[in-house]
C-alpha positions in Angstrom: 37.1 -43.4 63.3 37.3 -39.6 63.3 39.5 -39.7 60.3 36.9 -41.8 58.4 34.1 -39.4 59.4 36.2 -36.4 58.3 36.9 -38.1 54.9 33.2 -38.7 54.4 32.3 -35.1 55.3 35.0 -33.9 52.9 33.6 -36.1 50.1 30.1 -34.8 50.6 31.4 -31.3 50.7 33.2 -31.9 47.4 29.9 -33.0 45.9 28.0 -29.9 47.0 28.9 -27.0 44.8 28.3 -23.4 45.9 25.7 -22.8 43.2 23.7 -25.8 44.4 24.0 -24.6 48.0 22.7 -21.1 46.9 19.7 -22.8 45.3 19.0 -24.9 48.5 19.8 -28.2 46.9 22.4 -29.1 49.5 24.2 -27.6 52.5 27.8 -26.9 52.8 29.5 -28.8 55.7 30.7 -26.8 58.6 33.1 -29.4 60.1 35.7 -28.8 57.5 35.9 -25.0 58.1 38.2 -25.2 61.2 40.5 -27.6 59.4 40.8 -25.1 56.5 41.7 -22.1 58.8 43.6 -23.7 61.7 47.4 -23.9 61.7 47.3 -27.5 62.5 45.5 -28.4 59.2 48.0 -26.3 57.4 50.9 -28.0 59.2 50.0 -31.4 57.7 50.4 -31.1 54.0 50.9 -34.9 53.5 49.5 -37.7 55.8 52.7 -39.9 55.7 51.7 -42.2 58.6 48.5 -43.4 57.1 48.7 -44.6 53.5 45.0 -45.3 53.0 43.7 -41.8 53.7 46.6 -40.5 51.6 45.2 -42.4 48.6 42.5 -39.7 48.3 44.5 -36.5 48.1 42.3 -34.8 45.5 39.0 -34.6 47.5 41.0 -33.5 50.6 42.7 -30.7 48.6 39.6 -29.6 46.7 37.3 -29.4 49.7 39.2 -26.7 51.6 39.5 -24.5 48.4 35.7 -24.2 47.9 34.6 -23.5 51.5 37.5 -21.0 51.8 35.8 -18.7 49.3 32.5 -18.7 51.2 33.7 -19.1 54.8 33.6 -15.5 55.8 30.9 -13.1 54.6 33.2 -10.1 54.7 35.3 -11.7 51.9 32.7 -11.4 49.2 34.3 -8.4 47.6 37.6 -10.3 47.5 35.9 -13.3 45.8 34.3 -11.1 43.0 37.3 -11.2 40.7 37.2 -15.0 40.7 33.5 -15.1 39.7 32.3 -15.9 36.2 33.2 -13.3 33.5 30.8 -10.6 32.4 28.5 -11.7 29.5 26.1 -9.2 27.9 23.9 -12.1 26.7 23.7 -13.8 30.2 20.1 -14.7 31.0 18.7 -14.1 34.5 18.4 -17.8 35.4 22.0 -18.5 34.5 23.1 -15.4 36.5 21.2 -16.7 39.6 23.1 -20.0 39.3 26.4 -18.2 39.1 27.3 -19.4 35.7 27.7 -15.9 34.3 27.1 -12.3 35.1 25.0 -9.9 33.0 26.6 -6.7 31.7 24.3 -4.5 33.9 25.8 -6.1 37.1 29.4 -5.1 36.2 30.6 -2.0 38.0 32.5 -0.9 34.9 29.3 -0.8 32.8 27.2 1.3 35.2 26.2 4.4 33.4 25.1 7.6 35.0 21.4 8.4 35.0 21.9 11.4 32.7 23.5 9.1 30.0 20.8 6.5 30.2 18.0 9.0 29.6 18.6 9.4 25.9 18.7 5.6 25.4 15.3 5.3 27.1 13.9 8.1 25.0 15.2 6.5 21.8 13.5 3.3 22.7 10.0 5.0 23.0 7.4 3.1 21.1 3.7 4.3 20.7 2.7 0.6 20.4 4.4 -0.5 23.6 2.0 -2.6 25.7 2.0 -2.1 29.5 3.4 -5.6 30.2 6.4 -4.9 28.0 6.9 -1.5 29.6 6.9 -3.1 33.0 9.7 -5.5 31.9 11.8 -2.6 30.5 11.6 -3.9 26.9 10.2 -0.6 25.6 9.0 2.8 26.7 5.5 4.1 25.9 5.4 7.4 24.1 3.4 9.0 26.9 6.4 8.5 29.3 9.0 9.6 26.7 10.4 13.1 26.9 8.2 15.6 25.1 9.5 16.5 21.7 9.6 19.9 20.2 6.2 20.7 18.5 6.4 20.3 14.7 4.7 22.8 12.4 1.8 21.1 10.7 0.7 21.8 7.2 4.1 22.6 5.7 5.5 19.3 4.5 4.5 16.2 2.5 0.8 15.7 1.7 -0.2 18.4 4.2 0.9 21.1 1.7 -2.0 22.9 0.1 -2.9 22.1 -3.5 -1.1 24.2 -6.0 -1.1 24.9 -9.8 2.6 24.9 -10.4 3.6 23.5 -13.8 5.0 20.0 -14.0 8.8 19.8 -14.5 10.0 19.3 -18.0 10.7 15.7 -19.1 14.4 14.9 -19.1 16.0 14.5 -22.5 18.4 11.7 -23.3 21.2 13.9 -24.5 24.2 12.2 -23.1 25.7 11.6 -26.6 25.7 15.4 -27.1 28.6 15.6 -24.6 30.8 13.6 -27.0 29.5 14.4 -30.5 27.6 17.6 -30.0 23.9 18.5 -30.3 24.0 19.4 -34.0 25.7 16.1 -34.9 23.0 14.0 -33.0 20.0 15.9 -34.3 19.6 13.8 -37.6 19.9 10.6 -35.5 17.1 11.7 -33.2 14.9 12.7 -36.1 15.3 9.3 -37.7 14.6 7.6 -34.3 11.3 9.5 -33.9 10.3 8.8 -37.5 10.9 5.0 -37.2 9.1 4.8 -33.8 5.7 6.4 -34.5 6.6 9.1 -37.0 6.5 7.0 -40.1 3.8 7.1 -42.8 1.4 4.2 -43.1 -1.5 3.2 -45.4 -4.6 1.0 -45.4 -7.3 0.0 -47.8 -10.5 -1.1 -46.0 -13.5 -2.6 -47.7 -16.2 -2.5 -45.0 -18.9 -3.8 -47.4 -18.5 -5.5 -50.7 -21.7 -7.5 -51.1 -24.4 -8.8 -53.4 -28.1 -8.1 -52.4 -30.8 -10.6 -53.3 -34.3 -9.1 -53.4 -37.5 -9.7 -55.4 -36.7 -9.2 -59.1 -34.1 -6.5 -58.4 -30.9 -8.1 -57.4 -28.1 -5.7 -56.9 -24.8 -4.9 -55.2 -23.3 -2.4 -52.8 -19.9 -1.2 -51.6 -18.5 0.9 -48.8 -14.8 1.4 -48.2 -12.0 3.9 -47.7 -8.2 4.3 -48.2 -6.0 6.4 -46.1 -2.3 7.3 -46.1 -0.3 9.3 -43.5 1.0 9.3 -40.0 -0.6 9.2 -36.6 -1.8 12.8 -36.8 -2.3 13.9 -40.4 -3.7 11.7 -43.1 -5.2 11.8 -46.6 -8.4 9.8 -46.7 -10.4 8.6 -49.8 -13.9 7.3 -49.2 -16.3 5.8 -51.6 -19.7 4.2 -51.3 -22.6 3.4 -53.7 -25.0 0.8 -54.9 -26.7 -0.4 -58.1 -28.8 -3.1 -59.7 -27.6 -5.6 -62.3 -28.1 -4.4 -65.9 -28.9 -0.9 -64.7 -27.0 2.2 -63.9 -24.9 2.6 -60.8 -24.9 5.6 -58.5 -22.4 6.5 -55.8 -19.9 9.0 -54.5 -16.2 9.6 -53.8 -14.8 11.8 -51.1 -11.2 13.2 -50.8 -10.6 14.3 -47.2 -7.9 15.7 -45.0 -8.0 13.9 -41.7 -6.6 15.3 -38.5 -6.4 13.4 -35.2 -8.0 15.4 -32.3 -7.6 12.7 -29.7 -6.6 9.1 -29.2 -9.9 7.9 -30.8 -11.4 10.6 -33.0 -10.4 12.4 -36.3 -11.8 15.5 -37.8 -12.1 15.5 -41.6 -12.6 18.1 -44.3 -12.5 18.0 -48.1 -14.7 17.5 -51.2 -17.3 15.0 -52.4 -18.2 14.1 -55.9 -21.4 12.3 -56.9 -21.8 10.2 -60.0 -24.7 8.2 -61.5 -27.9 8.7 -63.4 -28.9 11.8 -61.5 -27.3 15.2 -61.7 -23.6 15.3 -60.9 -23.0 17.4 -57.9 -19.9 18.5 -56.0 -19.9 19.2 -52.3 -17.7 20.7 -49.6 -17.5 18.3 -46.8 -16.7 18.4 -43.1 -17.1 15.6 -40.7 -15.6 13.2 -38.1 -15.0 9.5 -37.5 -13.8 7.6 -34.5 -14.4 5.1 -31.8 -17.1 6.0 -29.3 -17.3 4.6 -25.7 -18.2 0.9 -25.6 -16.4 0.3 -28.9 -19.0 1.8 -31.3 -17.5 3.0 -34.6 -19.3 6.2 -35.6 -19.1 8.6 -38.6 -20.8 11.8 -39.3 -20.6 14.5 -42.0 -22.2 17.7 -43.4 -22.3 18.4 -47.2 -22.7 21.7 -48.9 -23.4 21.3 -52.6 -22.4 23.7 -55.4 -26.1 24.7 -55.6 -26.3 25.7 -52.0 -28.0 22.5 -50.7 -27.1 21.2 -47.3 -27.2 17.5 -46.4 -26.1 15.4 -43.5 -25.2 11.8 -42.8 -24.7 9.8 -39.6 -23.8 6.1 -39.4 -22.4 3.6 -36.9 -21.7 0.0 -36.4 -20.5 -2.4 -33.6 -18.5 -5.6 -33.8 -19.8 -8.2 -31.3 -17.5 -11.1 -31.1 -19.2 -14.4 -30.5 -15.9 -16.4 -30.8 -12.4 -15.4 -31.8 -13.3 -15.7 -35.5 -17.1 -15.3 -35.6 -18.3 -11.7 -35.4 -21.8 -10.3 -35.5 -22.1 -6.7 -36.8 -25.2 -4.5 -36.6 -25.0 -1.4 -38.8 -27.3 1.7 -39.1 -27.1 4.7 -41.5 -29.3 7.8 -41.6 -29.4 10.5 -44.3 -30.9 14.0 -43.9 -31.6 17.0 -46.1 -32.1 20.6 -45.0 -34.4 21.4 -48.0 -36.4 19.8 -50.8 -34.4 18.9 -53.9 -36.8 17.7 -56.5 -34.1 17.2 -59.1 -32.5 14.6 -56.9 -35.8 13.1 -55.6 -35.0 14.2 -52.1 -37.4 15.8 -49.6 -36.5 17.8 -46.5 -35.9 16.1 -43.2 -35.0 12.4 -42.8 -34.7 11.2 -46.4 -33.9 7.5 -45.8 -32.8 5.0 -43.2 -30.8 1.8 -43.5 -30.1 -1.1 -41.1 -28.3 -4.3 -41.5 -27.2 -7.3 -39.5 -24.2 -9.3 -40.8 -22.4 -12.3 -39.5 -18.8 -12.8 -40.7 -16.2 -15.4 -40.2 -12.6 -14.2 -40.1 -10.5 -16.7 -42.0 -7.8 -14.1 -41.3 -8.2 -10.7 -39.7 -7.7 -9.3 -43.2 -10.3 -11.4 -45.0 -13.7 -12.3 -43.6 -16.7 -13.5 -45.7 -20.2 -12.7 -44.3 -23.9 -13.2 -44.7 -26.8 -11.2 -43.4 -30.0 -9.2 -43.9 -30.4 -5.6 -45.0 -33.3 -3.2 -44.7 -33.8 0.2 -46.3 -36.7 2.7 -46.4 -37.2 6.1 -48.0 -39.2 8.4 -45.8 -41.3 11.5 -46.0 -41.3 13.5 -49.2 -38.4 11.4 -50.5 -40.8 8.4 -50.5 -43.4 10.5 -52.3 -40.9 11.4 -55.1 -40.0 7.7 -55.5 -43.6 6.6 -55.9 -44.2 9.4 -58.4 -41.2 8.1 -60.5 -42.5 4.5 -60.3 -39.7 3.4 -57.9 -40.0 1.4 -54.8 -39.6 2.8 -51.3 -37.5 0.0 -49.9 -37.7 -3.4 -48.3 -35.6 -6.4 -47.0 -32.7 -8.1 -48.8 -30.5 -11.0 -48.1 -26.8 -10.2 -48.5 -23.6 -12.1 -48.9 -20.2 -10.5 -49.3 -16.7 -10.1 -47.9 -14.9 -7.7 -45.6 -11.2 -7.2 -46.3 -8.4 -4.8 -45.7 -4.8 -4.5 -47.0 
């Protein structure tokens, strides 16, 4: 009976592992301890007289081995080498169950406090919350060792504003190392000429129209031709008007045009009038360009060979209704610094013109249009026109084409 009870105790002891006993899930048996340490238990390696208990040799051999490691408290230092190996990634709950040991618990990995201080300082984080600091995940900046004070106002954007010149743009001169600078100079000149340094040309007919008015149907033109590069150009301008079966009057300008910015050109040259009145030649200086909000503007001063001074200012705006339908308002003002009776001009604002034209761009280069046109002679110029039996202006219906080549 005692042998059966001992076998049952040994079986229960085999089922209770040390880690389960450490967590309180079971209790290690105490009856097997004397058998593991007494000479009598050691003197019976095999139970030869009783075959049935000998049929269970494995639980009887395994049970004394486990309690022997935890039988005496003083032998914990001797049992340490048989424990689980050191694992740097061992979580605390696995370490409590004895499955593994964290690296911090190994005697070999213990670092002196002086060596651990730089690591803690390196882990300082200004955004470290108190709960993370309490767990040792990070160190607040306030608890980190004080760093050496840095001089402010000497680096980065803290530098004071200066007026030092910008560095020179780098030049792509790698081929000079092989062929030489003189040999590559013609190739660079050709490259610049073909990428913005070439000469271009354009012929633009802003107005080429027929005007329908009471009994005095007429026509009008306004256009220019230019040839040159991005900076310097030769510009030829012409504009005029007339009535059918009567004389035509107009002008031609030959101008040197110089770009003074991305959107404006200065112009200077000569102007020649032709028509029924006196032929006059003028020295001309003016400008043309694209004003803010996409207004095309032109202005000029004219000094005649008789010493008369005149001025002109005009502008227009292209309002796109659709991708092909464009509405263009247009205004022109002419001025005179003195009375010129031979030309029928008075001082001040001599005449004003305004038009509204709607064009349809079959192509960007070709767009027929229709519209209305109004003109009026003003001041002494109107008085000279009445004295000569001429009208002072009115409305007209126009139809024409705008084209460029």
